C-alpha positions as CSV (number, residue, x, y, z in Angstrom):
1,M,-63.4,37.5,73.9
2,G,-63.8,34.8,71.3
3,I,-64.3,37.3,68.5
4,N,-61.0,39.1,69.5
5,K,-59.1,35.9,69.3
6,L,-60.5,35.1,65.9
7,G,-59.6,38.5,64.6
8,M,-56.1,38.2,65.9
9,G,-55.7,34.8,64.3
10,L,-56.9,36.1,60.9
11,R,-54.4,39.0,61.1
12,V,-51.5,36.6,61.8
13,F,-52.6,34.3,59.0
14,A,-52.9,37.2,56.6
15,A,-49.4,38.4,57.6
16,A,-47.9,35.0,57.1
17,G,-49.6,34.6,53.7
18,L,-48.3,38.0,52.6
19,A,-44.8,37.1,53.7
20,L,-44.9,33.8,51.7
21,L,-46.3,35.7,48.7
22,L,-43.5,38.3,48.8
23,L,-41.0,35.5,49.2
24,A,-42.4,33.7,46.1
25,I,-42.4,36.9,44.1
26,W,-38.7,37.5,45.1
27,F,-37.7,33.9,44.0
28,I,-39.6,34.4,40.7
29,A,-37.9,37.7,40.1
30,R,-34.6,36.3,41.1
31,S,-34.9,33.4,38.6
32,I,-35.5,35.9,35.9
33,T,-33.0,38.7,36.8
34,W,-30.1,36.4,37.8
35,P,-29.5,34.9,34.3
36,L,-29.9,38.4,32.9
37,G,-27.3,39.7,35.3
38,V,-24.9,36.9,34.4
39,L,-25.5,37.6,30.7
40,S,-25.0,41.3,31.2
41,K,-21.7,40.6,33.0
42,A,-20.6,38.2,30.2
43,A,-21.4,41.0,27.6
44,E,-19.3,43.4,29.6
45,E,-16.4,40.9,29.5
46,M,-16.8,40.4,25.8
47,A,-16.8,44.1,25.2
48,T,-13.3,44.3,26.8
49,G,-12.1,41.8,24.1
50,N,-12.3,38.6,26.2
51,M,-14.1,36.4,23.7
52,D,-13.5,33.3,25.8
53,T,-16.0,34.4,28.5
54,P,-18.2,31.4,29.3
55,I,-21.9,31.8,28.6
56,P,-24.0,30.1,31.3
57,E,-26.0,27.1,30.5
58,I,-29.7,28.1,30.7
59,N,-31.9,25.2,29.9
60,S,-35.2,27.0,29.9
61,T,-37.1,27.5,26.6
62,D,-38.4,31.0,27.5
63,E,-37.1,34.3,26.3
64,V,-34.1,34.2,28.7
65,G,-33.0,30.8,27.4
66,R,-33.3,31.9,23.8
67,L,-31.3,35.1,24.7
68,A,-28.5,32.9,26.2
69,N,-28.3,30.8,23.0
70,S,-28.2,34.0,20.9
71,F,-25.3,35.1,23.1
72,R,-23.4,31.9,22.3
73,V,-24.0,32.2,18.5
74,M,-22.9,35.8,18.7
75,E,-19.8,34.9,20.6
76,Q,-18.7,32.3,18.0
77,A,-19.5,34.7,15.1
78,L,-17.4,37.4,16.7
79,K,-14.5,35.0,17.3
80,K,-14.6,34.0,13.7
81,H,-14.8,37.5,12.4
82,I,-12.0,38.7,14.7
83,Q,-9.8,35.8,13.5
84,Q,-10.5,36.8,9.9
85,I,-9.5,40.4,10.7
86,K,-6.3,39.2,12.4
87,D,-5.5,36.9,9.5
88,I,-6.0,39.6,6.9
89,S,-4.1,42.2,8.9
90,K,-1.0,40.1,9.2
91,L,2.2,41.7,7.9
92,P,3.5,40.4,4.6
93,G,6.5,38.9,6.3
94,E,4.1,36.9,8.5
95,N,1.8,35.7,5.8
96,P,3.7,34.6,2.6
97,N,0.4,33.5,1.0
98,P,-1.9,35.9,-1.0
99,V,-4.6,37.5,1.1
100,I,-7.3,39.6,-0.6
101,R,-10.5,41.4,0.4
102,A,-12.9,42.0,-2.4
103,G,-16.3,43.5,-2.9
104,V,-19.4,42.0,-4.6
105,T,-18.2,43.1,-8.1
106,G,-14.7,41.7,-7.5
107,N,-13.2,45.1,-6.7
108,V,-10.1,44.7,-4.5
109,L,-10.5,46.4,-1.1
110,Y,-7.2,45.1,0.2
111,A,-4.3,43.0,-1.0
112,N,-1.2,42.0,1.0
113,K,2.3,42.1,-0.5
114,A,2.2,38.4,-1.4
115,A,-0.9,38.9,-3.5
116,T,0.8,41.6,-5.5
117,T,4.1,39.8,-5.9
118,V,3.1,36.1,-6.2
119,L,0.2,37.0,-8.5
120,E,2.0,39.8,-10.3
121,D,0.5,39.1,-13.7
122,W,-3.0,39.7,-12.4
123,D,-2.0,43.3,-11.3
124,I,-3.8,42.9,-8.0
125,K,-3.9,46.2,-5.9
126,T,-6.4,48.3,-4.1
127,C,-9.3,49.5,-6.3
128,S,-8.3,47.1,-9.1
129,I,-10.7,44.3,-10.3
130,L,-9.9,40.6,-9.8
131,P,-9.7,38.4,-12.8
132,V,-13.0,37.2,-14.3
133,I,-12.5,33.7,-12.9
134,F,-13.3,35.1,-9.5
135,H,-16.5,37.0,-10.3
136,E,-19.0,34.2,-10.4
137,P,-17.6,32.3,-7.4
138,I,-17.7,35.6,-5.3
139,K,-21.4,36.1,-6.2
140,T,-22.2,32.4,-5.4
141,V,-20.4,32.5,-2.0
142,L,-22.1,35.8,-1.0
143,N,-25.5,34.5,-2.0
144,L,-25.1,31.2,-0.2
145,D,-23.2,32.7,2.8
146,E,-20.9,29.7,3.0
147,N,-17.1,29.2,2.4
148,R,-16.0,27.7,-0.9
149,E,-12.6,26.7,-2.4
150,M,-11.5,27.1,-5.9
151,E,-8.3,25.9,-7.6
152,V,-6.5,28.1,-10.2
153,E,-3.4,27.5,-12.3
154,H,-1.2,30.6,-12.5
155,K,1.9,30.5,-14.7
156,D,3.7,27.3,-13.6
157,K,2.0,27.1,-10.2
158,I,-1.2,25.9,-8.8
159,F,-3.1,27.9,-6.1
160,T,-6.1,27.1,-4.0
161,F,-8.2,30.1,-2.9
162,E,-10.6,29.9,0.0
163,L,-13.5,32.4,-0.3
164,M,-14.9,33.4,3.1
165,P,-17.9,35.8,2.9
166,V,-18.6,38.5,5.5
167,I,-22.3,39.1,4.7
168,E,-22.9,41.9,7.2
169,S,-20.2,44.0,5.7
170,G,-20.8,43.0,2.1
171,Y,-17.4,41.8,1.2
172,I,-15.4,38.6,0.9
173,N,-12.0,37.5,2.2
174,I,-9.9,35.4,-0.1
175,Y,-7.0,33.3,1.3
176,G,-4.6,31.8,-1.3
177,R,-2.1,28.9,-0.9
178,D,0.5,27.6,-3.3
179,I,-0.2,23.9,-3.6
180,T,2.2,23.2,-6.5
181,K,4.5,20.9,-4.6
182,R,1.5,19.1,-3.1
183,R,-0.1,18.5,-6.5
184,K,3.2,17.2,-7.9
185,A,3.6,14.9,-4.9
186,E,0.0,13.6,-5.5
187,E,0.8,13.1,-9.2
188,E,3.9,11.2,-8.4
189,L,2.0,9.1,-5.8
190,N,-0.7,8.3,-8.5
191,R,2.0,7.4,-10.9
192,I,3.7,5.0,-8.4
193,T,0.3,3.6,-7.5
194,D,-0.5,2.9,-11.2
195,E,2.9,1.3,-11.7
196,K,2.3,-0.8,-8.6
197,N,-1.1,-1.9,-9.8
198,R,0.4,-2.7,-13.3
199,I,3.1,-4.9,-11.7
200,E,0.7,-6.7,-9.5
201,S,-1.5,-7.4,-12.5
202,E,1.5,-8.8,-14.4
203,V,2.4,-10.9,-11.4
204,K,-1.1,-12.3,-11.3
205,M,-1.0,-13.1,-15.0
206,A,2.5,-14.7,-14.6
207,T,1.3,-16.8,-11.7
208,L,-1.7,-18.1,-13.7
209,V,0.6,-19.0,-16.6
210,Q,3.1,-20.7,-14.3
211,E,0.4,-22.6,-12.4
212,G,-1.2,-23.6,-15.6
213,F,1.9,-25.3,-17.0
214,L,3.3,-26.9,-13.9
215,P,2.3,-30.6,-13.5
216,E,-0.7,-31.3,-11.4
217,A,0.7,-34.6,-10.0
218,T,4.0,-36.4,-9.7
219,P,4.6,-39.6,-11.7
220,D,3.9,-43.0,-10.3
221,A,7.0,-44.9,-11.2
222,P,7.7,-48.3,-9.5
223,G,10.7,-48.1,-7.1
224,F,10.6,-44.3,-6.9
225,K,8.8,-41.6,-4.8
226,F,8.6,-38.1,-6.2
227,V,7.6,-34.8,-4.6
228,A,7.9,-31.3,-6.0
229,K,6.9,-27.8,-4.9
230,T,7.2,-24.2,-6.2
231,I,6.7,-21.2,-3.9
232,P,6.4,-18.1,-6.2
233,A,8.0,-14.9,-5.1
234,K,6.0,-11.7,-5.1
235,F,7.7,-10.1,-8.0
236,V,9.3,-13.0,-9.8
237,G,7.7,-16.0,-11.6
238,G,10.2,-17.8,-13.7
239,D,10.9,-21.2,-12.0
240,F,9.6,-24.3,-13.7
241,Y,9.7,-28.1,-13.5
242,D,8.2,-31.0,-15.4
243,F,8.0,-34.8,-15.6
244,I,7.9,-36.2,-19.2
245,E,6.8,-39.8,-19.4
246,L,8.6,-41.5,-22.3
247,E,8.6,-45.0,-23.8
248,Q,10.6,-48.0,-22.6
249,D,10.3,-47.2,-18.9
250,K,12.0,-43.8,-19.4
251,L,11.2,-40.6,-17.5
252,G,12.4,-37.2,-18.4
253,I,12.8,-34.7,-15.6
254,V,13.5,-31.0,-16.0
255,L,13.9,-28.1,-13.6
256,G,14.9,-24.6,-14.6
257,D,14.8,-20.9,-13.9
258,V,13.9,-18.1,-16.4
259,S,15.3,-14.6,-15.9
260,G,13.6,-11.5,-17.0
261,K,10.5,-9.4,-16.3
262,V,7.5,-11.1,-14.8
263,V,5.1,-11.6,-17.7
264,S,7.8,-12.1,-20.3
265,A,9.5,-14.7,-18.1
266,A,6.3,-16.5,-17.5
267,L,5.5,-16.7,-21.2
268,Y,9.1,-17.7,-22.0
269,M,8.9,-20.4,-19.4
270,A,5.6,-21.8,-20.9
271,R,7.2,-22.0,-24.4
272,L,10.4,-23.5,-23.0
273,M,8.5,-26.3,-21.2
274,S,6.7,-27.1,-24.5
275,D,10.1,-27.2,-26.2
276,F,11.5,-29.6,-23.6
277,R,8.5,-31.9,-24.1
278,Y,8.7,-31.8,-27.9
279,V,12.4,-32.4,-28.2
280,A,12.5,-35.1,-25.5
281,M,9.8,-37.0,-27.3
282,Q,12.1,-37.1,-30.4
283,D,15.4,-37.9,-28.7
284,P,15.4,-38.0,-24.9
285,Q,19.2,-38.1,-24.4
286,P,19.9,-35.2,-22.0
287,G,22.8,-33.8,-24.1
288,N,20.7,-33.7,-27.2
289,V,17.6,-32.3,-25.4
290,I,19.6,-29.4,-23.9
291,L,21.4,-28.6,-27.1
292,Q,18.2,-28.6,-29.2
293,V,16.2,-26.6,-26.7
294,N,19.0,-24.1,-26.5
295,N,19.1,-23.6,-30.2
296,I,15.3,-23.1,-30.3
297,A,15.6,-20.5,-27.5
298,V,18.4,-18.7,-29.3
299,R,16.4,-18.3,-32.5
300,R,13.4,-16.7,-30.7
301,S,15.3,-15.1,-27.9
302,R,14.4,-11.7,-26.5
303,K,17.0,-9.3,-25.1
304,G,17.6,-9.9,-21.5
305,I,15.7,-13.2,-21.2
306,F,17.5,-16.5,-20.8
307,A,17.1,-19.7,-18.7
308,T,19.1,-22.1,-16.7
309,A,18.0,-25.7,-16.7
310,I,19.0,-29.2,-15.7
311,F,17.5,-32.2,-17.6
312,L,17.5,-35.8,-16.3
313,L,16.7,-39.0,-18.1
314,L,15.8,-41.7,-15.7
315,D,15.7,-45.4,-16.6
316,V,13.1,-46.7,-14.2
317,K,14.2,-50.4,-14.6
318,S,18.0,-50.1,-14.5
319,K,17.9,-47.0,-12.1
320,K,20.4,-45.3,-14.3
321,L,20.3,-41.6,-14.5
322,K,21.7,-39.4,-17.2
323,V,22.0,-35.7,-16.6
324,C,22.9,-32.5,-18.6
325,N,23.2,-29.1,-17.1
326,A,22.8,-25.7,-18.8
327,G,24.1,-23.2,-16.2
328,H,21.9,-24.5,-13.4
329,H,22.8,-25.7,-9.9
330,S,24.2,-29.2,-9.6
331,M,22.0,-32.1,-8.7
332,L,22.6,-33.4,-5.1
333,I,22.5,-37.1,-4.2
334,R,22.3,-38.3,-0.6
335,R,23.8,-41.7,-0.4
336,G,23.8,-43.5,3.0
337,D,23.3,-41.4,6.2
338,S,25.8,-38.6,5.6
339,E,27.3,-38.6,2.1
340,I,26.2,-35.9,-0.3
341,R,27.4,-36.2,-3.9
342,E,27.1,-33.7,-6.7
343,A,26.1,-34.8,-10.2
344,G,25.5,-32.9,-13.4
345,K,27.8,-30.2,-12.1
346,A,27.0,-26.7,-13.2
347,G,28.5,-26.3,-16.6
348,G,27.6,-25.0,-20.0
349,I,26.0,-21.6,-20.6
350,P,22.3,-20.9,-20.0
351,L,19.7,-21.5,-22.6
352,G,19.0,-18.9,-25.2
353,I,22.4,-17.1,-25.3
354,A,24.6,-18.9,-27.9
355,E,23.6,-21.3,-30.6
356,N,25.3,-24.7,-30.8
357,A,26.8,-24.3,-27.4
358,S,28.8,-27.2,-25.9
359,Y,27.1,-29.2,-23.0
360,I,28.4,-32.2,-21.1
361,E,26.3,-35.3,-20.3
362,E,26.9,-37.4,-17.3
363,E,25.6,-40.8,-16.2
364,V,25.0,-42.0,-12.6
365,Q,23.9,-45.4,-11.3
366,L,21.4,-44.8,-8.5
367,L,21.4,-47.2,-5.6
368,S,18.6,-48.2,-3.2
369,C,17.8,-45.5,-0.6
370,D,19.5,-42.8,-2.7
371,V,17.8,-39.4,-2.5
372,V,18.1,-37.0,-5.4
373,F,17.5,-33.3,-4.7
374,L,17.0,-30.6,-7.5
375,Y,16.5,-27.0,-6.6
376,S,16.5,-23.4,-7.9
377,D,18.3,-20.2,-6.8
378,G,15.5,-19.4,-4.3
379,V,16.6,-22.4,-2.1
380,V,20.2,-21.3,-1.5
381,E,20.1,-17.5,-2.0
382,P,17.4,-16.3,0.4
383,M,18.8,-13.7,2.8
384,N,18.0,-12.9,6.4
385,D,17.9,-9.4,7.8
386,Q,21.7,-9.4,8.2
387,K,22.0,-9.9,4.4
388,E,23.4,-13.4,4.9
389,Q,22.4,-16.1,2.4
390,F,21.0,-19.4,3.4
391,G,23.7,-21.1,1.4
392,M,24.8,-24.6,0.3
393,G,26.2,-25.5,3.7
394,R,22.8,-25.2,5.4
395,L,21.0,-27.0,2.5
396,R,23.4,-30.0,2.7
397,S,23.0,-30.2,6.5
398,M,19.2,-30.2,6.2
399,I,19.3,-33.0,3.6
400,V,21.6,-35.1,5.8
401,E,19.6,-34.5,9.0
402,S,16.3,-35.6,7.4
403,N,15.3,-39.2,6.9
404,G,15.0,-40.8,3.5
405,L,11.4,-39.7,2.8
406,P,11.3,-37.0,0.1
407,E,8.3,-35.3,1.7
408,E,10.1,-34.8,5.0
409,I,13.3,-33.6,3.3
410,L,11.3,-31.0,1.3
411,E,9.3,-29.9,4.3
412,N,12.4,-29.6,6.6
413,V,14.4,-27.6,4.0
414,D,11.4,-25.3,3.4
415,N,10.9,-24.7,7.2
416,A,14.6,-24.1,7.7
417,I,14.5,-21.4,5.0
418,Q,11.5,-19.8,6.5
419,A,13.1,-19.8,10.0
420,F,16.3,-18.3,8.5
421,T,14.7,-15.5,6.6
422,R,11.9,-14.8,9.0
423,D,10.1,-11.6,7.8
424,A,12.6,-10.8,5.1
425,P,11.0,-10.4,1.7
426,Q,11.2,-13.3,-0.8
427,F,12.8,-12.0,-4.0
428,D,13.0,-15.2,-6.0
429,D,10.9,-18.3,-6.6
430,T,11.7,-21.3,-4.4
431,T,11.5,-24.6,-6.2
432,F,12.3,-28.1,-5.0
433,L,12.1,-31.5,-6.7
434,V,13.0,-34.5,-4.6
435,F,12.8,-38.2,-5.3
436,N,14.2,-41.4,-3.7
437,V,15.0,-44.9,-4.7
438,F,13.5,-47.9,-2.8
């Protein structure tokens, strides 16, 4: 009885083990045959022309995984090859660019209409030989099995040719494009860039010249407070000012604006400032200074370059001010809380135009608390985005609204100009020279 039970138990155990073994074998076989089945189905789909059939992700490193990777590589290669065939088989009306298929020796296997018409001098047609310039690149591309581009000038045009090898078939597809317009555009862009760099270089040089000649500090004269400031524009650098300390408590003051190209204007300005100093040291009377500097400028003038200027001779003790103007803006004097007077009114032609020109000299007696304001075009002519100028009206208002300190007047006017123009470009230097009497 015990032996029978033991035998029955062994048979049941054996049957269960066999069932588990068969189940394990089924799972193993399934893990191998399922991916193969999926790959087989994908191959069938690709055979119908559906090259977008997804290849399953099989992460194993065995033969099945490698086979799946090979399928993906094959799918991409077939897509590329089919696209090349589609491109090369386009009708001439669909592809206006030259399309050529050539053999290893450069023999033409196919050429579309554009290749025979656009490149007519090369006599490209089936069974002809491509020009020698293609022979070496064709061999190189076929040996390396990689795409290459080459640029060729043909008549008055420039073409780029992309060489795409089809190694398994032993030929090469050549796709041409006319890039003449693009090259001309690139050349024009390079020319503009070079011109821009040249102008920027000139501006930097002009700025260095201008900064080197402008005074580093304002004079320390008893009873007077001076401030001055120049804000160079991006493309113009012709404004200048100077303080010339003379004998017998006299002080020469000049502010001007040179017209002309950047570097030329800066060099002209430097020489003009030297002229003002030299002449003022000999005879500081404003009428004489302006006349003599004008005659010097005329004798060495260059076409298209001239300068406006206003010259002041200040007697520090008597507070008398003599002024002469050569085509520049009038000097403004604020007297009291609201009165704005003009002195040295714009008159006389600019410097460097006509020799022995006539200029008028004026004399003004300055009073305590007077504020004198000199300025260049860049103060009244800046425009906002509506093309409206800052103007004399706003300038006078800012001078009246500010208190008597020169620093505050200069800062308030400068801030008002910045607020008025906002982001509008600055086309001219902005120069202020302000002093008061106390």
